[in-house]
C-alpha positions in Angstrom: -0.4 0.2 -0.1 1.3 3.7 -0.9 1.7 5.8 1.7 2.1 9.9 2.2 5.3 12.0 3.1 4.7 13.8 6.0 7.1 16.4 7.9 7.5 16.5 11.3 6.9 13.6 13.4 5.6 11.4 10.0 7.0 9.0 7.2 9.8 10.9 5.7 10.2 10.0 2.1 8.0 8.3 0.0 6.9 5.2 -0.9 4.9 3.1 -3.2 3.0 -0.1 -4.5 4.7 -0.5 -7.5 8.3 -1.5 -7.4 11.1 -0.8 -5.6 11.4 2.3 -7.6 9.0 4.2 -10.2 9.6 7.7 -11.6 6.9 10.0 -13.5 8.5 11.8 -16.3 7.7 14.5 -18.5 8.4 13.8 -22.6 8.1 17.9 -24.0 8.3 19.7 -27.2 6.4 21.5 -29.6 4.8 19.7 -32.6 6.5 16.4 -31.3 7.3 13.8 -33.9 6.3 10.0 -33.1 10.2 9.5 -34.2 11.8 12.3 -31.1 9.2 9.9 -29.0 10.4 7.0 -30.2 13.6 7.7 -29.6 13.6 9.3 -26.1 11.3 5.9 -25.3 14.5 3.7 -26.4 16.7 5.6 -25.0 14.6 4.9 -21.5 14.5 1.3 -22.1 18.4 1.1 -23.4 20.1 3.3 -21.5 23.3 5.4 -21.8 26.1 5.9 -19.4 26.1 3.9 -16.1 25.3 6.2 -13.0 23.8 8.3 -15.5 21.6 7.4 -18.0 20.8 3.8 -16.8 18.1 0.7 -18.3 15.1 1.0 -17.2 11.3 -0.6 -17.7 8.4 1.6 -19.6 5.9 0.9 -17.6 3.1 3.0 -18.9 3.1 6.2 -21.4 0.7 9.0 -21.6 0.2 11.5 -24.2 -0.8 14.8 -21.8 -3.6 15.7 -24.6 -7.4 15.6 -24.0 -8.2 12.9 -26.0 -5.4 11.1 -24.4 -4.1 10.4 -27.6 -0.5 11.1 -28.9 -0.5 12.9 -32.6 2.9 13.0 -34.1 4.0 17.0 -35.1 1.0 18.1 -32.6 1.6 16.7 -29.3 3.3 18.5 -26.9 4.2 16.5 -23.6 4.1 13.2 -23.0 3.8 11.3 -19.7 6.2 8.3 -19.2 6.3 6.2 -15.6 9.4 3.8 -15.6 10.6 1.1 -13.1 14.1 0.8 -12.1 16.5 1.3 -9.4 18.8 3.1 -11.9 19.5 6.5 -12.5 17.8 8.9 -14.7 19.1 12.3 -15.5 17.0 15.4 -16.8 18.0 17.5 -19.7 17.8 18.5 -22.9 17.6 16.7 -26.2 16.6 13.7 -24.2 16.9 10.5 -26.5 18.8 8.7 -29.2 20.5 11.4 -32.0 19.4 15.1 -32.1 15.6 14.9 -31.0 15.1 18.5 -29.1 12.9 16.9 -26.5 13.4 17.4 -23.0 13.0 15.6 -20.0 12.2 16.7 -16.5 11.3 14.5 -13.9 7.4 14.6 -12.2 7.7 12.4 -9.2 10.1 9.8 -7.2 8.9 7.1 -6.0 11.0 5.0 -4.0 10.2 2.0 -1.4 10.9 1.8 1.9 
């Protein structure tokens, strides 16, 4: 069962029922294409520099649109849930090749 982080005498940190570590990321670029999204998702799965951007398992992908549908060349943001104990580093031009996609970490749930 998931816990709630509390201050002053409460639980310290976060917890979850989703695995050892689950992060929610945001991939953003104006008018992102399917090729750019795929490059960023493949990069998350494969990893790159050990200890900086390790390989992860993608457990959810949700375009941030009213319909919840990704439209190449139109969608500006996609949220991705990943699991794994390795590191991931937020940054610009995120992915394999020159994507122009910016990745930020929205939430980091760590099982205590």
